[in-house]
C-alpha positions in Angstrom: 2.1 23.7 -17.4 5.5 23.5 -15.8 4.0 22.2 -12.6 2.1 19.5 -14.5 5.2 18.4 -16.3 7.1 18.2 -13.1 4.4 16.1 -11.5 4.3 13.9 -14.6 8.1 13.2 -14.5 7.9 12.7 -10.7 5.3 10.0 -11.2 7.4 8.3 -13.8 10.4 8.4 -11.5 8.3 7.0 -8.6 7.0 4.2 -10.8 10.5 3.3 -12.0 11.8 3.2 -8.4 9.0 1.2 -7.0 9.1 -1.3 -9.9 12.9 -1.8 -9.2 12.2 -2.3 -5.5 9.5 -5.0 -5.7 11.2 -8.1 -4.5 11.3 -11.1 -6.9 11.3 -13.8 -4.2 11.1 -14.4 -0.5 14.9 -14.2 0.2 15.1 -10.9 -1.6 12.0 -9.7 0.3 13.6 -10.3 3.6 16.6 -8.2 2.7 14.5 -5.3 1.3 12.2 -5.4 4.3 15.2 -5.0 6.6 16.8 -2.3 4.6 13.8 -0.2 3.6 10.9 -0.9 5.9 12.1 -2.0 9.3 15.6 -0.5 9.2 15.0 1.7 12.3 12.6 -0.6 14.2 15.1 -3.0 15.9 15.3 -0.6 18.9 12.1 1.2 18.2 9.0 1.6 20.3 6.9 -1.1 18.6 9.2 -4.1 18.5 8.7 -7.3 16.6 5.3 -8.7 15.8 4.2 -11.1 18.5 5.9 -9.9 21.7 7.1 -6.4 21.1 10.8 -7.4 21.6 13.7 -5.3 20.5 16.5 -6.9 18.5 19.9 -6.3 17.0 20.3 -6.8 13.2 22.7 -9.5 12.1 23.7 -10.5 8.5 21.6 -9.6 5.5 18.2 -10.0 7.1 18.6 -11.7 10.5 18.5 -10.5 14.1 19.2 -11.4 17.7 16.4 -10.9 20.2 16.8 -8.8 23.3 14.6 -10.9 25.6 14.9 -8.5 28.5 13.4 -5.7 26.5 10.0 -7.5 26.4 10.3 -10.0 29.3 10.4 -12.9 26.9 10.9 -16.4 28.3 11.8 -19.4 26.1 9.1 -22.0 25.9 11.0 -24.9 24.3 13.2 -23.8 21.4 16.1 -21.7 22.6 17.8 -21.3 19.2 14.7 -19.9 17.6 13.8 -17.9 20.7 17.1 -16.1 20.3 16.6 -15.0 16.7 14.4 -12.9 14.5 12.5 -14.7 11.7 10.2 -13.2 9.1 6.6 -14.2 9.7 4.1 -14.5 6.9 1.0 -13.0 8.5 -1.0 -15.2 6.1 1.2 -18.3 6.1 2.6 -19.7 2.8 0.9 -23.0 3.7 -2.5 -21.3 3.6 -2.2 -19.4 0.4 -0.1 -22.2 -1.2 -2.9 -24.7 -0.7 -5.2 -22.6 -2.8 -2.7 -22.8 -5.8 -2.6 -25.8 -8.1 1.2 -25.9 -7.9 1.1 -26.9 -4.2 -0.9 -30.0 -5.0 1.7 -31.0 -7.6 4.7 -30.7 -5.4 4.3 -28.5 -2.4 6.0 -25.2 -1.7 9.2 -26.1 -3.6 7.2 -26.7 -6.7 5.2 -23.5 -6.3 8.5 -21.4 -6.0 9.8 -23.1 -9.1 6.7 -22.9 -11.4 4.2 -20.3 -10.1 5.0 -16.6 -10.5 1.9 -15.6 -8.6 2.9 -17.8 -5.6 6.4 -16.2 -5.7 4.7 -12.7 -5.6 2.5 -13.8 -2.7 5.5 -15.2 -0.8 7.5 -12.1 -1.3 4.7 -9.5 -0.7 6.1 -7.0 1.8 2.6 -6.2 3.2 2.5 -9.8 4.5 6.0 -9.9 6.1 6.9 -8.8 9.7 9.9 -9.7 11.9 9.0 -11.9 14.9 10.6 -14.0 17.6 11.6 -17.2 15.8 10.1 -19.5 18.5 6.7 -17.9 18.3 6.8 -17.9 14.6 7.5 -21.6 14.7 4.8 -22.3 17.3 2.2 -20.3 15.3 3.0 -22.6 12.3 0.2 -22.4 9.8 -2.5 -21.9 12.4 -5.3 -19.4 11.8 -5.8 -16.5 14.1 -8.5 -16.8 16.8 -9.4 -16.3 20.4 -7.3 -18.5 22.7 -8.7 -19.1 26.2 -7.6 -21.3 29.1 -4.0 -21.2 28.1 -1.4 -20.0 30.7 1.3 -17.5 29.6 3.8 -19.4 27.4 6.5 -16.9 26.7 6.9 -14.9 30.0 5.6 -11.4 29.7 4.7 -11.9 26.0 0.9 -11.7 25.6 0.7 -13.8 22.4 -0.9 -17.2 23.0 -0.9 -20.4 21.0 -3.5 -23.2 21.3 -1.8 -26.3 19.9 -4.8 -28.5 20.3 -7.2 -26.1 18.5 -4.5 -25.0 16.0 -5.2 -21.3 16.8 -3.0 -18.3 17.5 -4.0 -15.1 19.3 -1.5 -12.2 19.0 -1.0 -9.4 21.5 -3.7 -6.7 21.4 -1.3 -4.1 20.0 -1.1 -5.9 16.6 -4.6 -7.5 16.3 -5.8 -4.8 14.0 -2.6 -4.9 12.0 -2.7 -8.6 11.4 -6.5 -8.4 10.5 -5.9 -5.7 7.9 -2.8 -7.5 6.4 -4.9 -10.7 6.2 -7.7 -8.9 4.4 -5.3 -7.4 2.0 -3.8 -10.8 1.0 -7.2 -12.6 0.7 -8.6 -9.7 -1.3 -5.6 -9.2 -3.6 -5.1 -12.8 -4.5 -8.7 -14.0 -4.5 -8.3 -16.4 -1.5 -11.2 -18.1 0.3 -11.5 -17.4 4.0 -13.6 -19.4 6.5 -16.6 -17.5 7.9 -15.3 -17.9 11.5 -11.9 -16.5 10.6 -13.6 -13.5 8.9 -15.7 -12.8 12.0 -12.7 -12.8 14.3 -10.6 -10.5 12.1 -13.5 -8.2 11.4 -13.9 -7.8 15.2 -10.2 -7.1 15.6 -10.3 -4.5 12.8 -13.1 -2.7 14.5 -11.6 -2.9 18.0 -8.1 -1.8 17.1 -7.8 1.2 14.9 -4.9 1.9 12.5 -2.0 3.2 14.6 0.5 5.9 13.5 3.2 3.1 13.1 0.8 1.0 10.9 0.3 4.0 8.7 4.0 4.5 8.4 4.6 0.8 7.7 2.0 1.1 5.0 3.6 4.2 3.5 7.1 2.7 3.5 5.9 -0.5 1.9 3.8 1.3 -0.7 6.8 3.1 -1.9 8.4 -0.2 -2.7 5.3 -2.2 -3.9 3.7 0.7 -5.9 0.4 0.5 -4.0 -1.1 0.8 -0.5 -3.0 -1.7 1.6 -6.5 -0.3 1.0 -7.7 -1.8 4.3 -5.1 0.4 6.1 -5.9 3.6 4.1 -9.6 3.1 4.5 -10.3 2.8 0.8 -11.6 -0.7 1.2 -13.4 -2.6 4.1 -14.1 -6.2 4.7 -17.6 -7.7 5.3 -18.9 -11.2 5.3 -19.2 -12.4 1.7 -16.5 -9.9 0.6 -15.8 -10.2 -3.2 -12.0 -10.1 -3.7 -10.5 -7.7 -6.1 -8.0 -10.3 -7.3 -5.7 -7.4 -8.3 -2.6 -9.4 -7.6 -3.6 -12.1 -10.1 -3.9 -9.6 -13.0 -0.8 -7.5 -12.0 1.9 -7.3 -14.7 4.4 -8.2 -12.0 2.7 -11.5 -11.4 2.1 -12.6 -15.0 -1.2 -11.0 -16.1 -2.2 -13.7 -18.6 -0.9 -17.0 -17.3 -1.6 -20.0 -19.6 -3.7 -22.5 -17.6 -3.3 -26.0 -19.0 -5.8 -28.8 -18.3 -5.4 -29.7 -14.6 -3.7 -33.0 -14.0 -5.3 -35.7 -11.9 -5.1 -34.7 -8.3 -3.5 -36.8 -5.7 -3.9 -36.8 -2.0 -1.2 -34.5 -0.5 0.8 -35.5 2.5 -1.6 -33.8 4.9 -4.7 -35.1 3.2 -6.0 -31.8 1.9 -9.8 -31.4 1.7 -10.9 -30.0 -1.6 -13.8 -27.6 -1.8 -15.7 -26.5 -4.9 -16.4 -22.7 -4.4 -19.1 -22.9 -7.1 -21.2 -25.6 -5.4 -20.1 -25.1 -1.8 -19.4 -28.8 -1.4 -16.1 -30.5 -0.4 -14.4 -33.7 -1.4 -11.9 -36.0 0.3 -8.8 -37.5 -1.3 -10.2 -41.0 -0.7 -13.7 -42.1 -1.1 -15.0 -39.1 -3.1 -15.0 -39.9 -6.9 -15.3 -36.2 -7.9 -12.2 -35.1 -6.0 -10.1 -34.9 -9.2 -13.0 -33.5 -11.3 -13.4 -30.1 -9.7 -12.6 -27.3 -12.1 -9.3 -25.6 -11.4 -10.9 -22.2 -11.2 -13.3 -23.4 -8.5 -10.8 -25.2 -6.2 -10.2 -24.2 -2.6 -8.3 -26.3 -0.1 -8.9 -26.8 3.6 -6.8 -28.5 6.3 -9.7 -30.5 7.6 -13.4 -31.3 7.2 -14.0 -29.1 10.2 -12.4 -26.1 8.4 -14.5 -26.8 5.3 -17.7 -26.9 7.2 -16.8 -23.8 9.2 -16.4 -22.0 5.8 -20.0 -23.1 4.9 -19.2 -26.1 2.8 -20.9 -29.5 3.0 -19.6 -33.0 2.1 -20.3 -34.2 -1.5 -23.2 -36.6 -1.6 -21.4 -39.2 -3.7 -18.6 -39.7 -1.1 -18.5 -43.2 0.2 
């Protein structure tokens, strides 16, 4: 009985600690990630995400890159090449475009009005320090195989295809970025293109969970209150994966949000293509009369028609 009581109170204490440590927003997440996840990694064996560079911490969450530690050579942006930035492995642009708030005012509006977006933006399982220049070059590109591109950052093996809008990270982190991506899409019910699924599934198979990735998961779980099930092996991804959507019903992210009638949609600055996940058809901001009529719960956004078609969607028949 005594052991059971001790275990019970230990669980309560753990829950209280983790709840207090869950970051409320992206700025807070960067500070917590530095202090409690990557605190000993600046001069560690693994380095930052894309090039394996070591760095020196500066300020609350920043850092200065040690280019010699990884043979890094600046491609174009010296200021960003010199500093650590916090990479969203699944970019905010991608998960934001699947939220109504983005269509009504972009990222700034999402931060202001959408608690689920704020939780996604601050999720520690999706944050990793990286060379600022590579972070900027990766932009909101999907991960993929990049061929025919000469080395862009000296000895750094990560490659960016600006024409195809694709990024291929170094082999050492391909499995890590795959499992982090699976986690975000599963937890928040995001829609992933079939081609992207196939690439990441291959990387997941080819690159097993490393001891550091397990440690990263454990440290992050102590803060977030749960593990990445794609790292622990409790969950796996296959084509047609049905997301758990656990992050949408979490009490941290407003379990019962009130969804008002969706306002009339307007074409965003980048001309987002709107898909209907129920019918698997997509609509364009201009020339498709049903663009503003897609039910909010069925909306999924794509950067281009090519992305929509790659995800298995076809153009609506009533588009002019």
